[in-house]
N, CA, C, O and the ligand as a Tripos MOL2 file, in Angstrom:
@<TRIPOS>MOLECULE
protein
  225   223    57     0     0
PROTEIN
NO_CHARGES

@<TRIPOS>ATOM
      1 N          -5.3210   10.3630  -11.1970 N.3       1 MET1
      2 CA         -4.6220    9.6200  -12.2500 C.3       1 MET1
      3 C          -3.1230    9.5820  -12.0070 C.2       1 MET1
      4 O          -2.4490    8.6260  -12.3890 O.2       1 MET1
      5 N          -2.6040   10.6210  -11.3730 N.am      2 LYS2
      6 CA         -1.1640   10.5930  -11.1390 C.3       2 LYS2
      7 C          -0.8340    9.5300  -10.0980 C.2       2 LYS2
      8 O           0.3100    9.0840  -10.0080 O.2       2 LYS2
      9 N          -1.8180    9.1260   -9.3200 N.am      3 ALA3
     10 CA         -1.5830    8.0680   -8.3370 C.3       3 ALA3
     11 C          -1.2040    6.7700   -9.0340 C.2       3 ALA3
     12 O          -0.3820    6.0100   -8.5230 O.2       3 ALA3
     13 N          -1.7820    6.5150  -10.1730 N.am      4 LEU4
     14 CA         -1.4730    5.2840  -10.9010 C.3       4 LEU4
     15 C          -0.0040    5.2670  -11.2960 C.2       4 LEU4
     16 O           0.6780    4.2560  -11.1240 O.2       4 LEU4
     17 N           0.4780    6.3700  -11.8170 N.am      5 ARG5
     18 CA          1.8760    6.4210  -12.2190 C.3       5 ARG5
     19 C           2.7760    6.1760  -11.0110 C.2       5 ARG5
     20 O           3.7650    5.4460  -11.0790 O.2       5 ARG5
     21 N           2.3980    6.8100   -9.9100 N.am      6 ARG6
     22 CA          3.2140    6.6920   -8.7170 C.3       6 ARG6
     23 C           3.2860    5.2340   -8.2640 C.2       6 ARG6
     24 O           4.3480    4.7680   -7.8520 O.2       6 ARG6
     25 N           2.1970    4.5310   -8.3350 N.am      7 THR7
     26 CA          2.1600    3.1460   -7.8840 C.3       7 THR7
     27 C           3.1960    2.3120   -8.6430 C.2       7 THR7
     28 O           3.9210    1.5080   -8.0570 O.2       7 THR7
     29 N           3.2440    2.5200   -9.9310 N.am      8 VAL8
     30 CA          4.1870    1.7550  -10.7480 C.3       8 VAL8
     31 C           5.6180    2.0270  -10.2920 C.2       8 VAL8
     32 O           6.4350    1.1130  -10.1770 O.2       8 VAL8
     33 N           5.9010    3.2940  -10.0370 N.am      9 LYS9
     34 CA          7.2490    3.6620   -9.6180 C.3       9 LYS9
     35 C           7.5770    3.0180   -8.2750 C.2       9 LYS9
     36 O           8.6320    2.4050   -8.1080 O.2       9 LYS9
     37 N           6.6700    3.1640   -7.3300 N.am     10 ILE10
     38 CA          6.9050    2.6660   -5.9810 C.3      10 ILE10
     39 C           7.1920    1.1690   -5.9990 C.2      10 ILE10
     40 O           8.0370    0.6760   -5.2510 O.2      10 ILE10
     41 N           6.4910    0.4720   -6.8450 N.am     11 ARG11
     42 CA          6.6360   -0.9800   -6.8710 C.3      11 ARG11
     43 C           8.0710   -1.4050   -7.1950 C.2      11 ARG11
     44 O           8.4980   -2.5010   -6.8300 O.2      11 ARG11
     45 N           8.7980   -0.5430   -7.8710 N.am     12 GLY12
     46 CA         10.1690   -0.8860   -8.2550 C.3      12 GLY12
     47 C          11.0210   -1.2200   -7.0570 C.2      12 GLY12
     48 O          11.6660   -2.2690   -7.0350 O.2      12 GLY12
     49 N          11.0420   -0.3590   -6.0600 N.am     13 ALA13
     50 CA         11.9010   -0.6210   -4.9180 C.3      13 ALA13
     51 C          11.4510    0.1510   -3.6760 C.2      13 ALA13
     52 O          11.5250   -0.3610   -2.5580 O.2      13 ALA13
     53 N          10.9900    1.3730   -3.8780 N.am     14 LEU14
     54 CA         10.6850    2.2060   -2.7270 C.3      14 LEU14
     55 C           9.3540    1.8180   -2.0950 C.2      14 LEU14
     56 O           8.2910    2.1020   -2.6470 O.2      14 LEU14
     57 N           9.4160    1.1820   -0.9590 N.am     15 MET15
     58 CA          8.1830    0.8190   -0.2540 C.3      15 MET15
     59 C           8.1560    1.4290    1.1460 C.2      15 MET15
     60 O           7.3990    0.9760    2.0040 O.2      15 MET15
     61 N           8.9520    2.4220    1.3760 N.am     16 ARG16
     62 CA          9.0190    3.0710    2.6930 C.3      16 ARG16
     63 C           9.1190    2.0410    3.8210 C.2      16 ARG16
     64 O           8.2250    1.9770    4.6650 O.2      16 ARG16
     65 N          10.1610    1.2500    3.8560 N.am     17 PRO17
     66 CA         10.2850    0.1710    4.8250 C.3      17 PRO17
     67 C          10.1540    0.6230    6.2620 C.2      17 PRO17
     68 O           9.5270   -0.0670    7.0660 O.2      17 PRO17
     69 N          10.7190    1.7450    6.6030 N.am     18 GLN18
     70 CA         10.6730    2.1810    8.0000 C.3      18 GLN18
     71 C           9.2480    2.5170    8.4150 C.2      18 GLN18
     72 O           8.7870    2.0940    9.4750 O.2      18 GLN18
     73 N           8.5590    3.2740    7.5840 N.am     19 ASP19
     74 CA          7.1960    3.6650    7.9330 C.3      19 ASP19
     75 C           6.2910    2.4450    8.0950 C.2      19 ASP19
     76 O           5.4220    2.4100    8.9660 O.2      19 ASP19
     77 N           6.5090    1.4590    7.2510 N.am     20 LEU20
     78 CA          5.6400    0.2870    7.2850 C.3      20 LEU20
     79 C           5.7710   -0.4620    8.6050 C.2      20 LEU20
     80 O           4.8590   -1.1840    9.0060 O.2      20 LEU20
     81 N           6.8800   -0.2930    9.2640 N.am     21 GLN21
     82 CA          7.0740   -1.0020   10.5200 C.3      21 GLN21
     83 C           6.1150   -0.5190   11.6010 C.2      21 GLN21
     84 O           5.5190   -1.3210   12.3200 O.2      21 GLN21
     85 N           5.9730    0.7910   11.7080 N.am     22 THR22
     86 CA          5.2310    1.3430   12.8440 C.3      22 THR22
     87 C           3.9610    2.0630   12.4400 C.2      22 THR22
     88 O           2.9740    2.0660   13.1770 O.2      22 THR22
     89 N           3.9910    2.6720   11.2700 N.am     23 ILE23
     90 CA          2.8360    3.4970   10.8870 C.3      23 ILE23
     91 C           2.1610    2.9330    9.6550 C.2      23 ILE23
     92 O           2.8100    2.6210    8.6560 O.2      23 ILE23
     93 N           0.8590    2.8090    9.7410 N.am     24 CYS24
     94 CA          0.0930    2.2730    8.6280 C.3      24 CYS24
     95 C           0.1770    3.2070    7.4320 C.2      24 CYS24
     96 O           0.0220    4.4200    7.5730 O.2      24 CYS24
     97 N           0.4230    2.6430    6.2600 N.am     25 ASP25
     98 CA          0.5400    3.4780    5.0710 C.3      25 ASP25
     99 C          -0.8240    3.8390    4.5040 C.2      25 ASP25
    100 O          -0.9180    4.6210    3.5580 O.2      25 ASP25
    101 N          -1.8720    3.2770    5.0730 N.am     26 LYS26
    102 CA         -3.2210    3.5700    4.5800 C.3      26 LYS26
    103 C          -3.8790    4.6660    5.3970 C.2      26 LYS26
    104 O          -4.4930    5.5680    4.8270 O.2      26 LYS26
    105 N          -3.7700    4.6130    6.6860 N.am     27 CYS27
    106 CA         -4.4380    5.6180    7.5140 C.3      27 CYS27
    107 C          -3.4370    6.4540    8.2990 C.2      27 CYS27
    108 O          -3.8300    7.3460    9.0510 O.2      27 CYS27
    109 N          -2.1520    6.1740    8.1330 N.am     28 ASP28
    110 CA         -1.1090    6.9740    8.7800 C.3      28 ASP28
    111 C          -1.2490    6.9750   10.3010 C.2      28 ASP28
    112 O          -0.9720    7.9810   10.9540 O.2      28 ASP28
    113 N          -1.6750    5.8610   10.8540 N.am     29 ARG29
    114 CA         -1.7590    5.7740   12.3110 C.3      29 ARG29
    115 C          -0.9050    4.6070   12.7960 C.2      29 ARG29
    116 O          -0.5380    3.7160   12.0300 O.2      29 ARG29
    117 N          -0.6100    4.6400   14.0600 N.am     30 SER30
    118 CA          0.2250    3.5800   14.6140 C.3      30 SER30
    119 C          -0.4180    2.2140   14.4190 C.2      30 SER30
    120 O          -1.5920    2.0180   14.7310 O.2      30 SER30
    121 N           0.3530    1.2850   13.9070 N.am     31 ARG31
    122 CA         -0.1910   -0.0360   13.6430 C.3      31 ARG31
    123 C          -0.4880   -0.7760   14.9400 C.2      31 ARG31
    124 O          -1.2780   -1.7200   14.9580 O.2      31 ARG31
    125 N           0.1410   -0.3490   16.0100 N.am     32 ALA32
    126 CA         -0.0140   -1.0710   17.2690 C.3      32 ALA32
    127 C          -1.2720   -0.6560   18.0190 C.2      32 ALA32
    128 O          -1.7350   -1.3870   18.8940 O.2      32 ALA32
    129 N          -1.8280    0.4960   17.6930 N.am     33 HIS33
    130 CA         -2.9180    1.0300   18.5080 C.3      33 HIS33
    131 C          -4.2620    1.0960   17.7910 C.2      33 HIS33
    132 O          -5.2850    1.3830   18.4140 O.2      33 HIS33
    133 N          -4.2660    0.8390   16.5210 N.am     34 VAL34
    134 CA         -5.5310    0.9390   15.7930 C.3      34 VAL34
    135 C          -5.7890   -0.3590   15.0450 C.2      34 VAL34
    136 O          -4.8610   -1.0540   14.6310 O.2      34 VAL34
    137 N          -7.0480   -0.6650   14.8840 N.am     35 ASN35
    138 CA         -7.4040   -1.8510   14.1130 C.3      35 ASN35
    139 C          -7.2670   -1.5470   12.6210 C.2      35 ASN35
    140 O          -7.9080   -0.6300   12.1060 O.2      35 ASN35
    141 N          -6.4430   -2.3090   11.9430 N.am     36 HIS36
    142 CA         -6.1660   -2.0250   10.5390 C.3      36 HIS36
    143 C          -6.7090   -3.1060    9.6210 C.2      36 HIS36
    144 O          -6.1610   -3.3660    8.5500 O.2      36 HIS36
    145 N          -7.7760   -3.7210   10.0490 N.am     37 THR37
    146 CA         -8.3750   -4.7440    9.1890 C.3      37 THR37
    147 C          -8.8020   -4.1460    7.8570 C.2      37 THR37
    148 O          -8.5540   -4.7130    6.7930 O.2      37 THR37
    149 N          -9.4450   -2.9940    7.9390 N.am     38 GLU38
    150 CA         -9.8900   -2.3320    6.7100 C.3      38 GLU38
    151 C          -8.6800   -1.9660    5.8550 C.2      38 GLU38
    152 O          -8.7120   -2.0830    4.6300 O.2      38 GLU38
    153 N          -7.6330   -1.5290    6.5080 N.am     39 CYS39
    154 CA         -6.4380   -1.1060    5.7790 C.3      39 CYS39
    155 C          -5.8120   -2.2850    5.0550 C.2      39 CYS39
    156 O          -5.3870   -2.1600    3.9070 O.2      39 CYS39
    157 N          -5.7540   -3.4170    5.7160 N.am     40 SER40
    158 CA         -5.1410   -4.5770    5.0660 C.3      40 SER40
    159 C          -5.9990   -5.0440    3.9000 C.2      40 SER40
    160 O          -5.4830   -5.5010    2.8810 O.2      40 SER40
    161 N          -7.3210   -4.9240    4.0600 N.am     41 LYS41
    162 CA         -8.2030   -5.2580    2.9440 C.3      41 LYS41
    163 C          -7.9170   -4.3410    1.7640 C.2      41 LYS41
    164 O          -7.8060   -4.7740    0.6170 O.2      41 LYS41
    165 N          -7.8040   -3.0580    2.0900 N.am     42 LEU42
    166 CA         -7.4990   -2.0770    1.0510 C.3      42 LEU42
    167 C          -6.1960   -2.4420    0.3620 C.2      42 LEU42
    168 O          -6.0910   -2.4090   -0.8640 O.2      42 LEU42
    169 N          -5.2230   -2.7870    1.1610 N.am     43 ARG43
    170 CA         -3.9100   -3.0890    0.6210 C.3      43 ARG43
    171 C          -3.9940   -4.3020   -0.3040 C.2      43 ARG43
    172 O          -3.3970   -4.3110   -1.3800 O.2      43 ARG43
    173 N          -4.7260   -5.3070    0.1140 N.am     44 GLN44
    174 CA         -4.8620   -6.5110   -0.7050 C.3      44 GLN44
    175 C          -5.5490   -6.1800   -2.0230 C.2      44 GLN44
    176 O          -5.1410   -6.6470   -3.0860 O.2      44 GLN44
    177 N          -6.5990   -5.3650   -1.9370 N.am     45 THR45
    178 CA         -7.3080   -4.9780   -3.1560 C.3      45 THR45
    179 C          -6.3690   -4.2540   -4.1040 C.2      45 THR45
    180 O          -6.3470   -4.5310   -5.3030 O.2      45 THR45
    181 N          -5.6060   -3.3390   -3.5690 N.am     46 GLU46
    182 CA         -4.6770   -2.5840   -4.4120 C.3      46 GLU46
    183 C          -3.6480   -3.5100   -5.0360 C.2      46 GLU46
    184 O          -3.3160   -3.3670   -6.2130 O.2      46 GLU46
    185 N          -3.1480   -4.4410   -4.2720 N.am     47 ALA47
    186 CA         -2.1530   -5.3750   -4.7900 C.3      47 ALA47
    187 C          -2.7410   -6.2080   -5.9180 C.2      47 ALA47
    188 O          -2.0840   -6.4570   -6.9300 O.2      47 ALA47
    189 N          -3.9830   -6.6340   -5.7340 N.am     48 ALA48
    190 CA         -4.6310   -7.4340   -6.7630 C.3      48 ALA48
    191 C          -4.8010   -6.6200   -8.0350 C.2      48 ALA48
    192 O          -4.5460   -7.1060   -9.1370 O.2      48 ALA48
    193 N          -5.2350   -5.3800   -7.8690 N.am     49 GLU49
    194 CA         -5.4110   -4.5210   -9.0420 C.3      49 GLU49
    195 C          -4.0720   -4.3050   -9.7400 C.2      49 GLU49
    196 O          -3.9790   -4.3240  -10.9670 O.2      49 GLU49
    197 N          -3.0590   -4.1050   -8.9400 N.am     50 ARG50
    198 CA         -1.7330   -3.8520   -9.5060 C.3      50 ARG50
    199 C          -1.2970   -5.0480  -10.3480 C.2      50 ARG50
    200 O          -0.8110   -4.8930  -11.4690 O.2      50 ARG50
    201 N          -1.4770   -6.2230   -9.7960 N.am     51 ARG51
    202 CA         -1.0740   -7.4290  -10.5280 C.3      51 ARG51
    203 C          -1.8920   -7.5830  -11.8080 C.2      51 ARG51
    204 O          -1.3560   -7.8990  -12.8700 O.2      51 ARG51
    205 N          -3.1820   -7.3550  -11.6860 N.am     52 ALA52
    206 CA         -4.0490   -7.4930  -12.8530 C.3      52 ALA52
    207 C          -3.5730   -6.5460  -13.9560 C.2      52 ALA52
    208 O          -3.5570   -6.9000  -15.1350 O.2      52 ALA52
    209 N          -3.1910   -5.3550  -13.5560 N.am     53 ARG53
    210 CA         -2.7340   -4.3700  -14.5340 C.3      53 ARG53
    211 C          -1.4330   -4.8380  -15.1910 C.2      53 ARG53
    212 O          -1.2400   -4.6550  -16.3930 O.2      53 ARG53
    213 N          -0.5600   -5.4300  -14.4140 N.am     54 GLU54
    214 CA          0.7210   -5.8600  -14.9830 C.3      54 GLU54
    215 C           0.5530   -7.0420  -15.9170 C.2      54 GLU54
    216 O           1.2930   -7.1850  -16.8900 O.2      54 GLU54
    217 N          -0.4040   -7.8710  -15.6250 N.am     55 ASN55
    218 CA         -0.5890   -9.0690  -16.4460 C.3      55 ASN55
    219 C          -1.2070   -8.7690  -17.8010 C.2      55 ASN55
    220 O          -1.1450   -9.5750  -18.7290 O.2      55 ASN55
    221 N          -1.8080   -7.5820  -17.8890 N.am     56 ILE56
    222 CA         -2.4260   -7.2540  -19.1740 C.3      56 ILE56
    223 C          -1.3630   -7.0620  -20.2420 C.2      56 ILE56
    224 O          -1.6900   -6.7790  -21.3950 O.2      56 ILE56
    225 ZN         -4.3750    1.5760    8.9540 Zn       57 ZN57
@<TRIPOS>BOND
     1     1     2 1
     2     2     3 1
     3     3     4 2
     4     3     5 am
     5     5     6 1
     6     6     7 1
     7     7     8 2
     8     7     9 am
     9     9    10 1
    10    10    11 1
    11    11    12 2
    12    11    13 am
    13    13    14 1
    14    14    15 1
    15    15    16 2
    16    15    17 am
    17    17    18 1
    18    18    19 1
    19    19    20 2
    20    19    21 am
    21    21    22 1
    22    22    23 1
    23    23    24 2
    24    23    25 am
    25    25    26 1
    26    26    27 1
    27    27    28 2
    28    27    29 am
    29    29    30 1
    30    30    31 1
    31    31    32 2
    32    31    33 am
    33    33    34 1
    34    34    35 1
    35    35    36 2
    36    35    37 am
    37    37    38 1
    38    38    39 1
    39    39    40 2
    40    39    41 am
    41    41    42 1
    42    42    43 1
    43    43    44 2
    44    43    45 am
    45    45    46 1
    46    46    47 1
    47    47    48 2
    48    47    49 am
    49    49    50 1
    50    50    51 1
    51    51    52 2
    52    51    53 am
    53    53    54 1
    54    54    55 1
    55    55    56 2
    56    55    57 am
    57    57    58 1
    58    58    59 1
    59    59    60 2
    60    59    61 am
    61    61    62 1
    62    62    63 1
    63    63    64 2
    64    63    65 am
    65    65    66 1
    66    66    67 1
    67    67    68 2
    68    67    69 am
    69    69    70 1
    70    70    71 1
    71    71    72 2
    72    71    73 am
    73    73    74 1
    74    74    75 1
    75    75    76 2
    76    75    77 am
    77    77    78 1
    78    78    79 1
    79    79    80 2
    80    79    81 am
    81    81    82 1
    82    82    83 1
    83    83    84 2
    84    83    85 am
    85    85    86 1
    86    86    87 1
    87    87    88 2
    88    87    89 am
    89    89    90 1
    90    90    91 1
    91    91    92 2
    92    91    93 am
    93    93    94 1
    94    94    95 1
    95    95    96 2
    96    95    97 am
    97    97    98 1
    98    98    99 1
    99    99   100 2
   100    99   101 am
   101   101   102 1
   102   102   103 1
   103   103   104 2
   104   103   105 am
   105   105   106 1
   106   106   107 1
   107   107   108 2
   108   107   109 am
   109   109   110 1
   110   110   111 1
   111   111   112 2
   112   111   113 am
   113   113   114 1
   114   114   115 1
   115   115   116 2
   116   115   117 am
   117   117   118 1
   118   118   119 1
   119   119   120 2
   120   119   121 am
   121   121   122 1
   122   122   123 1
   123   123   124 2
   124   123   125 am
   125   125   126 1
   126   126   127 1
   127   127   128 2
   128   127   129 am
   129   129   130 1
   130   130   131 1
   131   131   132 2
   132   131   133 am
   133   133   134 1
   134   134   135 1
   135   135   136 2
   136   135   137 am
   137   137   138 1
   138   138   139 1
   139   139   140 2
   140   139   141 am
   141   141   142 1
   142   142   143 1
   143   143   144 2
   144   143   145 am
   145   145   146 1
   146   146   147 1
   147   147   148 2
   148   147   149 am
   149   149   150 1
   150   150   151 1
   151   151   152 2
   152   151   153 am
   153   153   154 1
   154   154   155 1
   155   155   156 2
   156   155   157 am
   157   157   158 1
   158   158   159 1
   159   159   160 2
   160   159   161 am
   161   161   162 1
   162   162   163 1
   163   163   164 2
   164   163   165 am
   165   165   166 1
   166   166   167 1
   167   167   168 2
   168   167   169 am
   169   169   170 1
   170   170   171 1
   171   171   172 2
   172   171   173 am
   173   173   174 1
   174   174   175 1
   175   175   176 2
   176   175   177 am
   177   177   178 1
   178   178   179 1
   179   179   180 2
   180   179   181 am
   181   181   182 1
   182   182   183 1
   183   183   184 2
   184   183   185 am
   185   185   186 1
   186   186   187 1
   187   187   188 2
   188   187   189 am
   189   189   190 1
   190   190   191 1
   191   191   192 2
   192   191   193 am
   193   193   194 1
   194   194   195 1
   195   195   196 2
   196   195   197 am
   197   197   198 1
   198   198   199 1
   199   199   200 2
   200   199   201 am
   201   201   202 1
   202   202   203 1
   203   203   204 2
   204   203   205 am
   205   205   206 1
   206   206   207 1
   207   207   208 2
   208   207   209 am
   209   209   210 1
   210   210   211 1
   211   211   212 2
   212   211   213 am
   213   213   214 1
   214   214   215 1
   215   215   216 2
   216   215   217 am
   217   217   218 1
   218   218   219 1
   219   219   220 2
   220   219   221 am
   221   221   222 1
   222   222   223 1
   223   223   224 2
@<TRIPOS>SUBSTRUCTURE
     1 MET1         2 RESIDUE 1 A MET
     2 LYS2         6 RESIDUE 1 A LYS
     3 ALA3        10 RESIDUE 1 A ALA
     4 LEU4        14 RESIDUE 1 A LEU
     5 ARG5        18 RESIDUE 1 A ARG
     6 ARG6        22 RESIDUE 1 A ARG
     7 THR7        26 RESIDUE 1 A THR
     8 VAL8        30 RESIDUE 1 A VAL
     9 LYS9        34 RESIDUE 1 A LYS
    10 ILE10       38 RESIDUE 1 A ILE
    11 ARG11       42 RESIDUE 1 A ARG
    12 GLY12       46 RESIDUE 1 A GLY
    13 ALA13       50 RESIDUE 1 A ALA
    14 LEU14       54 RESIDUE 1 A LEU
    15 MET15       58 RESIDUE 1 A MET
    16 ARG16       62 RESIDUE 1 A ARG
    17 PRO17       66 RESIDUE 1 A PRO
    18 GLN18       70 RESIDUE 1 A GLN
    19 ASP19       74 RESIDUE 1 A ASP
    20 LEU20       78 RESIDUE 1 A LEU
    21 GLN21       82 RESIDUE 1 A GLN
    22 THR22       86 RESIDUE 1 A THR
    23 ILE23       90 RESIDUE 1 A ILE
    24 CYS24       94 RESIDUE 1 A CYS
    25 ASP25       98 RESIDUE 1 A ASP
    26 LYS26      102 RESIDUE 1 A LYS
    27 CYS27      106 RESIDUE 1 A CYS
    28 ASP28      110 RESIDUE 1 A ASP
    29 ARG29      114 RESIDUE 1 A ARG
    30 SER30      118 RESIDUE 1 A SER
    31 ARG31      122 RESIDUE 1 A ARG
    32 ALA32      126 RESIDUE 1 A ALA
    33 HIS33      130 RESIDUE 1 A HIS
    34 VAL34      134 RESIDUE 1 A VAL
    35 ASN35      138 RESIDUE 1 A ASN
    36 HIS36      142 RESIDUE 1 A HIS
    37 THR37      146 RESIDUE 1 A THR
    38 GLU38      150 RESIDUE 1 A GLU
    39 CYS39      154 RESIDUE 1 A CYS
    40 SER40      158 RESIDUE 1 A SER
    41 LYS41      162 RESIDUE 1 A LYS
    42 LEU42      166 RESIDUE 1 A LEU
    43 ARG43      170 RESIDUE 1 A ARG
    44 GLN44      174 RESIDUE 1 A GLN
    45 THR45      178 RESIDUE 1 A THR
    46 GLU46      182 RESIDUE 1 A GLU
    47 ALA47      186 RESIDUE 1 A ALA
    48 ALA48      190 RESIDUE 1 A ALA
    49 GLU49      194 RESIDUE 1 A GLU
    50 ARG50      198 RESIDUE 1 A ARG
    51 ARG51      202 RESIDUE 1 A ARG
    52 ALA52      206 RESIDUE 1 A ALA
    53 ARG53      210 RESIDUE 1 A ARG
    54 GLU54      214 RESIDUE 1 A GLU
    55 ASN55      218 RESIDUE 1 A ASN
    56 ILE56      222 RESIDUE 1 A ILE
    57 ZN57       225 GROUP 0 **** ****
């Protein structure tokens, strides 16, 4: 449940820009060497949920 609170905070500004460049924020592996299709799906799902929550 504390993850939900954190998500709201992160959305404000902190998106770890440097990490996102090289390391996947979902599996913490190099984006250049691993297939992150699942990760991007996860990310999209989370984004959709986040938006749905805000629109309520
Ligand atoms: Zn990944």
